[in-house]
C-alpha positions as CSV (number, residue, x, y, z in Angstrom):
1,X,-29.6,17.2,10.8
2,X,-27.1,14.5,9.8
3,X,-23.5,15.0,8.8
4,X,-21.3,14.1,5.9
5,X,-17.3,14.5,5.7
6,X,-14.4,13.1,3.9
7,X,-11.7,11.4,5.9
8,X,-8.4,11.2,4.1
9,X,-4.6,11.5,5.0
10,X,-1.3,9.9,4.1
11,X,-1.3,12.0,0.8
12,X,2.6,12.2,0.7
13,X,2.2,14.9,-2.2
14,X,4.8,15.3,-4.8
15,X,6.5,12.0,-3.5
16,X,8.1,9.5,-6.1
17,X,7.1,6.2,-7.1
18,X,9.4,3.4,-5.9
19,X,10.4,-0.1,-7.2
20,X,10.4,1.1,-10.9
21,X,13.2,0.3,-13.3
22,X,15.1,2.7,-15.6
23,X,13.1,1.7,-18.8
24,X,10.0,3.8,-18.1
25,X,8.9,5.8,-20.9
26,X,8.7,9.8,-20.2
27,X,5.1,9.6,-20.8
28,X,4.4,7.2,-18.1
29,X,7.1,8.4,-15.7
30,X,5.5,11.9,-15.9
31,X,2.3,10.3,-15.1
32,X,3.5,8.6,-12.1
33,X,5.3,11.8,-10.9
34,X,1.8,13.7,-10.8
35,X,-0.3,10.7,-9.4
36,X,-0.2,11.7,-5.7
37,X,-1.2,15.3,-6.6
38,X,-3.8,14.0,-9.0
39,X,-5.3,11.6,-6.4
40,X,-5.5,14.8,-3.9
41,X,-7.4,16.5,-6.9
42,X,-9.8,13.6,-6.9
43,X,-10.4,13.8,-3.2
44,X,-11.1,17.6,-3.5
45,X,-13.8,16.8,-6.2
46,X,-15.4,14.1,-4.2
47,X,-15.9,16.6,-1.3
48,X,-17.2,19.1,-3.7
49,X,-19.7,16.6,-5.8
50,X,-20.9,15.2,-2.4
51,X,-21.4,18.5,-0.8
52,X,-19.8,17.4,2.4
53,X,-19.7,19.5,5.6
54,X,-15.9,19.1,6.1
55,X,-12.7,17.4,4.9
56,X,-10.5,15.8,7.6
57,X,-6.8,15.2,6.7
58,X,-5.2,12.7,9.3
59,X,-1.4,13.7,8.8
60,X,1.5,13.2,6.3
61,X,0.2,15.5,3.8
62,X,3.7,15.6,2.6
63,X,6.5,13.2,2.1
64,X,9.3,15.1,4.1
65,X,9.7,17.5,6.8
66,X,10.9,19.9,4.2
67,X,7.8,20.3,2.1
68,X,8.1,20.8,-1.7
69,X,6.8,24.3,-2.9
70,X,5.0,22.2,-5.6
71,X,3.1,20.1,-3.2
72,X,2.3,22.8,-0.9
73,X,0.7,24.9,-3.5
74,X,-1.1,22.0,-4.7
75,X,-2.7,21.2,-1.3
76,X,-3.4,24.9,-0.8
77,X,-5.2,25.2,-4.1
78,X,-7.3,22.2,-3.0
79,X,-8.1,23.7,0.3
80,X,-9.0,26.9,-1.7
81,X,-11.5,25.1,-3.9
82,X,-13.3,23.4,-1.0
83,X,-13.3,26.9,0.7
84,X,-15.1,28.5,-2.0
85,X,-17.9,26.2,-1.5
86,X,-17.9,26.8,2.3
87,X,-16.4,23.4,3.0
88,X,-13.8,23.6,6.0
89,X,-10.7,21.6,5.9
90,X,-9.3,20.3,9.3
91,X,-5.7,19.1,9.2
92,X,-3.1,17.3,11.6
93,X,0.4,16.7,10.8
94,X,2.2,13.3,11.2
95,X,5.7,11.8,11.4
96,X,6.6,12.8,7.7
97,X,5.4,16.5,8.0
98,X,5.9,17.5,11.5
99,X,5.5,21.2,12.5
100,X,9.2,21.5,13.0
101,X,9.9,21.0,9.3
102,X,10.6,23.8,6.7
103,X,7.7,25.1,4.7
104,X,7.4,27.7,2.2
105,X,5.2,30.7,3.0
106,X,2.0,29.4,1.3
107,X,-1.1,31.0,2.8
108,X,-4.0,28.8,3.6
109,X,-7.7,30.0,3.2
110,X,-9.4,31.0,6.5
111,X,-11.7,28.0,6.5
112,X,-8.6,25.7,6.5
113,X,-7.4,24.9,10.0
114,X,-4.1,23.0,11.0
115,X,-4.1,21.9,14.8
116,X,-1.2,22.8,17.0
117,X,1.0,20.2,18.7
118,X,1.1,21.6,22.3
119,X,-2.2,19.9,23.4
120,X,-5.4,18.5,22.0
121,X,-7.8,21.3,20.8
122,X,-11.2,21.4,19.0
123,X,-12.9,23.1,16.2
124,X,-16.6,22.9,15.3
125,X,-18.2,21.8,12.0
126,X,-21.0,24.2,11.2
127,X,-23.8,24.4,8.9
128,X,-25.9,27.5,8.9
129,X,-24.5,28.4,12.0
130,X,-25.5,25.4,13.7
131,X,-22.9,22.9,15.1
132,X,-23.0,19.7,13.7
133,X,-19.9,18.0,15.1
134,X,-16.7,19.1,16.9
135,X,-13.3,17.7,15.9
136,X,-10.5,17.3,18.3
137,X,-7.1,17.1,17.1
138,X,-3.3,17.3,17.7
139,X,-0.5,17.6,15.4
140,X,3.3,16.1,15.6
141,X,5.7,18.9,16.8
142,X,8.5,16.6,15.7
143,X,8.9,13.3,13.7
144,X,9.5,10.8,16.5
145,X,6.3,11.1,18.8
146,X,6.3,8.2,21.1
147,X,3.8,9.1,23.6
148,X,0.2,8.1,23.7
149,X,-1.6,11.2,22.3
150,X,-4.9,9.3,22.1
151,X,-4.9,9.2,26.0
152,X,-4.9,13.1,26.0
153,X,-8.3,13.4,24.1
154,X,-11.5,13.9,26.0
155,X,-14.9,14.7,24.8
156,X,-16.2,18.1,25.8
157,X,-19.7,16.9,26.7
158,X,-21.8,19.5,24.9
159,X,-21.0,18.7,21.1
160,X,-23.6,16.6,19.1
161,X,-20.8,14.5,17.5
162,X,-17.2,14.1,18.6
163,X,-14.6,13.3,16.2
164,X,-11.0,12.5,17.1
165,X,-8.3,13.5,14.3
166,X,-5.0,11.8,14.9
167,X,-1.9,10.1,13.1
168,X,-1.0,6.9,15.3
169,X,-0.3,3.4,15.3
170,X,-3.1,1.4,17.1
171,X,-2.1,-1.8,18.6
172,X,1.5,-1.9,17.3
173,X,0.6,-2.7,13.8
174,X,3.6,-4.5,12.1
175,X,5.5,-2.6,9.3
176,X,4.9,0.7,10.6
177,X,6.8,2.8,13.1
178,X,5.0,2.7,16.5
179,X,4.5,6.6,16.5
180,X,1.8,7.8,19.0
181,X,1.2,4.2,20.1
182,X,-2.3,3.4,21.5
183,X,-4.9,0.8,21.8
184,X,-8.6,0.5,20.9
185,X,-9.3,0.9,24.5
186,X,-7.7,4.2,24.6
187,X,-9.6,5.4,21.8
188,X,-12.9,4.3,23.1
189,X,-12.2,5.8,26.6
190,X,-11.8,9.3,25.0
191,X,-15.7,9.6,24.4
192,X,-15.2,10.3,20.7
193,X,-17.9,9.0,18.4
194,X,-15.6,8.7,15.3
195,X,-11.8,8.4,15.2
196,X,-10.3,9.6,12.0
197,X,-6.9,8.0,11.9
198,X,-3.8,8.2,9.6
199,X,-0.5,6.5,9.4
200,X,-1.3,3.0,8.4
201,X,-1.4,2.9,4.5
202,X,-3.9,0.1,4.3
203,X,-7.4,1.2,4.7
204,X,-9.9,-0.3,7.1
205,X,-12.6,-0.1,9.8
206,X,-11.0,-1.2,13.1
207,X,-14.4,-0.8,15.2
208,X,-17.7,-0.3,13.6
209,X,-19.6,1.5,16.2
210,X,-19.1,3.0,19.8
211,X,-16.9,4.6,18.6
212,X,-16.3,4.1,14.9
213,X,-12.6,3.8,14.4
214,X,-11.1,4.1,10.9
215,X,-7.8,4.1,8.9
216,X,-8.4,5.9,5.7
217,X,-5.0,4.7,4.3
218,X,-3.1,6.4,1.6
219,X,-5.1,7.5,-1.6
220,X,-2.2,6.7,-4.0
221,X,0.1,3.7,-3.8
222,X,3.7,4.5,-4.5
223,X,5.4,1.1,-4.4
224,X,4.8,-2.6,-5.0
225,X,3.9,-3.1,-1.5
226,X,0.8,-0.9,-1.9
227,X,-1.0,-2.9,-4.7
228,X,-4.4,-2.8,-3.4
229,X,-7.0,-0.1,-4.3
230,X,-6.2,3.3,-2.4
231,X,-8.5,6.0,-1.5
232,X,-10.4,7.7,1.3
233,X,-13.6,7.5,3.1
234,X,-16.8,9.3,2.7
235,X,-18.6,9.2,6.1
236,X,-22.3,9.8,6.7
237,X,-23.8,10.2,10.1
238,X,-27.5,10.0,10.3
239,X,-30.0,11.9,12.7
240,X,-29.5,9.3,15.3
241,X,-25.7,9.4,15.2
242,X,-25.2,6.0,13.3
243,X,-22.1,6.0,11.2
244,X,-21.7,4.8,7.8
245,X,-18.0,5.1,6.4
246,X,-17.8,4.3,2.6
247,X,-14.6,3.7,1.0
248,X,-14.0,5.5,-2.2
249,X,-10.9,4.7,-4.6
250,X,-9.0,7.8,-5.5
251,X,-5.6,6.3,-6.8
252,X,-4.8,7.4,-10.3
253,X,-2.3,4.5,-11.1
254,X,-2.7,1.2,-9.3
255,X,0.0,-1.4,-8.6
256,X,-1.6,-4.8,-9.6
257,X,0.0,-8.1,-8.8
258,X,-1.1,-10.6,-11.6
259,X,-0.7,-14.3,-11.8
260,X,-0.6,-16.0,-15.3
261,X,-0.5,-19.9,-15.6
262,X,1.3,-21.5,-18.4
263,X,-1.1,-24.6,-18.3
264,X,-2.3,-25.1,-21.8
265,X,0.0,-22.4,-23.5
266,X,1.9,-24.1,-26.4
267,X,4.1,-21.4,-27.8
268,X,6.1,-18.5,-26.7
269,X,4.0,-16.2,-29.1
270,X,0.8,-17.5,-27.2
271,X,2.6,-16.7,-23.8
272,X,3.2,-13.1,-25.1
273,X,-0.6,-12.8,-25.8
274,X,-1.6,-14.4,-22.6
275,X,0.5,-11.9,-20.3
276,X,-0.6,-9.0,-22.6
277,X,-4.3,-10.1,-22.3
278,X,-4.0,-10.4,-18.4
279,X,-2.5,-6.9,-18.0
280,X,-5.2,-5.4,-20.3
281,X,-8.1,-7.2,-18.6
282,X,-6.6,-5.9,-15.1
283,X,-6.4,-2.3,-16.4
284,X,-10.0,-2.4,-17.6
285,X,-11.3,-3.9,-14.3
286,X,-9.3,-1.4,-12.4
287,X,-10.7,1.6,-14.6
288,X,-7.5,3.4,-14.2
289,X,-3.7,3.0,-15.5
290,X,-2.0,0.2,-13.8
291,X,1.8,-0.9,-13.1
292,X,1.7,-4.6,-13.4
293,X,4.0,-7.3,-11.3
294,X,3.3,-10.5,-13.2
295,X,4.0,-13.9,-11.8
296,X,4.1,-16.9,-14.2
297,X,2.8,-20.1,-12.6
298,X,1.8,-23.6,-13.6
299,X,3.1,-26.5,-15.7
300,X,3.7,-26.8,-19.3
301,X,6.0,-26.8,-22.1
302,X,6.6,-23.2,-21.7
303,X,8.6,-24.0,-18.5
304,X,11.5,-25.4,-20.3
305,X,11.4,-22.5,-22.8
306,X,11.4,-19.9,-19.9
307,X,14.4,-21.5,-18.3
308,X,16.5,-20.7,-21.5
309,X,18.8,-17.7,-21.5
310,X,17.0,-14.3,-22.4
311,X,13.6,-15.8,-23.0
312,X,12.1,-14.2,-20.0
313,X,13.7,-10.8,-20.7
314,X,12.5,-11.0,-24.5
315,X,9.1,-12.0,-23.2
316,X,9.2,-8.8,-20.9
317,X,10.3,-6.6,-23.9
318,X,7.7,-7.9,-26.4
319,X,4.8,-7.4,-24.0
320,X,5.8,-3.9,-23.1
321,X,6.1,-3.2,-26.9
322,X,2.7,-4.8,-27.9
323,X,0.4,-3.7,-24.8
324,X,0.1,-0.9,-22.3
325,X,0.6,2.0,-24.8
326,X,-2.9,3.4,-24.5
327,X,-4.4,5.9,-22.0
328,X,-4.9,4.8,-19.5
329,X,-1.7,2.8,-19.6
330,X,-0.8,-0.5,-18.4
331,X,2.8,-0.9,-17.8
332,X,4.6,-4.2,-17.1
333,X,7.1,-3.6,-14.5
334,X,8.4,-6.8,-13.5
335,X,7.6,-10.5,-14.7
336,X,8.8,-13.4,-12.6
337,X,9.0,-17.3,-13.5
338,X,7.5,-19.5,-10.8
339,X,6.6,-22.2,-13.4
340,X,7.1,-25.9,-12.6
341,X,8.4,-28.7,-14.8
342,X,5.8,-30.5,-17.0
343,X,6.4,-33.7,-15.1
344,X,4.2,-34.7,-12.1
345,X,6.7,-34.2,-9.2
346,X,4.3,-35.9,-6.7
347,X,4.1,-39.0,-8.8
348,X,7.9,-39.1,-9.5
349,X,8.6,-39.0,-5.8
350,X,7.5,-42.4,-5.4
351,X,10.1,-43.6,-8.2
352,X,13.1,-45.5,-7.1
353,X,15.5,-43.7,-9.3
354,X,17.9,-40.8,-8.8
355,X,15.2,-38.2,-9.5
356,X,12.7,-39.9,-7.2
357,X,15.2,-39.9,-4.3
358,X,16.3,-36.3,-5.0
359,X,12.5,-35.4,-4.8
360,X,12.0,-37.3,-1.5
361,X,15.0,-35.5,0.0
362,X,13.6,-31.9,-0.9
363,X,10.1,-33.0,0.6
364,X,11.9,-34.1,3.8
365,X,13.7,-30.8,4.0
366,X,10.4,-28.9,3.6
367,X,8.7,-31.0,6.2
368,X,11.6,-30.5,8.7
369,X,11.4,-26.6,8.3
370,X,7.6,-26.5,8.7
371,X,7.9,-28.4,11.9
372,X,10.4,-26.2,13.2
373,X,13.5,-28.4,12.7
374,X,15.5,-25.5,10.9
375,X,19.1,-26.5,12.6
376,X,20.4,-28.6,9.8
377,X,19.7,-26.2,7.0
378,X,20.8,-23.1,9.1
379,X,24.1,-25.1,9.9
380,X,24.6,-25.6,6.2
381,X,24.6,-21.9,5.7
382,X,26.9,-20.8,8.6
383,X,30.2,-20.9,6.5
384,X,28.5,-19.0,3.7
385,X,27.0,-16.2,5.9
386,X,30.2,-15.8,8.1
387,X,32.4,-15.1,5.0
388,X,32.7,-11.3,5.2
389,X,32.4,-10.7,1.7
390,X,29.5,-13.0,0.9
391,X,27.8,-11.9,4.0
392,X,27.7,-8.3,2.8
393,X,26.2,-9.4,-0.6
394,X,23.6,-11.4,0.9
395,X,22.6,-8.8,3.5
396,X,24.1,-9.8,6.5
397,X,21.3,-12.2,8.0
398,X,20.6,-15.7,7.3
399,X,17.1,-16.4,5.7
400,X,14.1,-17.3,7.8
401,X,11.7,-20.1,7.3
402,X,9.6,-18.5,4.5
403,X,12.8,-17.7,2.5
404,X,14.2,-21.2,3.1
405,X,11.0,-22.8,1.8
406,X,11.0,-20.4,-1.2
407,X,14.7,-21.4,-1.8
408,X,14.1,-25.0,-1.6
409,X,11.3,-24.7,-4.3
410,X,13.6,-22.8,-6.6
411,X,16.4,-25.3,-6.0
412,X,14.0,-28.3,-6.6
413,X,12.9,-26.9,-10.0
414,X,16.6,-26.5,-11.1
415,X,17.6,-29.9,-10.1
416,X,14.5,-31.4,-11.9
417,X,15.3,-29.4,-15.0
418,X,19.0,-30.6,-14.9
419,X,18.0,-34.2,-14.4
420,X,15.4,-34.4,-16.9
421,X,17.6,-32.8,-19.5
422,X,20.2,-35.5,-18.9
423,X,17.6,-38.2,-19.1
């Protein structure tokens, strides 16, 4: 008979956007406030339009243990729209929305089911009274779940297709708390045919078949670190049990990291136009509103101009004023100067003058860092980072190799600019 379902999670309903400055217009800030709720609306619409057999939600529906009333009502309303079309919803909680948290008394429809936290339980997915699949799930009772929940899943043996619904960190993925830690082997040993996972915000298929293991990711990026397309999976299972997960973008506003080269840009006015064009092109390609994080790169006469006081700030203001005022909008949040001097640094390193020797010293320092010889550079920073007031301002820990390399590049540009101006 086949099977189709939506796999989503990490909705973080009614949570704020992070990494935004204070200059965001009310029209845009309002759209950002509603973005997570609208992405849930898109997911519900996908389920309705595709006539799916169920919608699976893999935890972290809400941002905090104390859910907002607005988020609760929006989620319940979506569940009701699905239920009116006889589409069941199966939900587990995660570390952000454990069962121990407070929630207002908002009644769910009978076709929406939230799994308990005592043990793994199961619910069938039916069509015309015939079982198509069985979903096995367990919720978080509290935020800090450190035991291997996946190891407690077991196929019943009589279901036509078995789905595991869980919020967990598989393989200790960096950048995320190691909640409900487990391995691919743990998931495979359960006998599930498909694992609908939540917790990791970057979507992806960890294993294609036997079993199919998928992270749905979050449907709406909320900070600069979540700049890729965000959405959910529409999963199709054919009559032979073969699984086809299809990613569908559901984000309302997308963070976009853009690079604009200054090579060939001769004037400041042309640079304003180049940055604006890049932002509008990105918004058109995304097909939705964007928040742009722009980095200027390359070599050219604009490098010297960008080093002058207030030029980068004015460029930022002009682009905001001239572009991104439509609907959908394209908001320039940050613009960073990573351009290089017009001179050919590689050629100048061979010169026998002061600039040539300075460039060679920078290159020697970079080479030493890449070869793991960091002691000399770190020794130079010891006194600075040992000073109590300076240490607090700098965050308390010395920079790592990648940060030191970036600092060397920045310092090299500043030195070259100064020496070039001095003749």
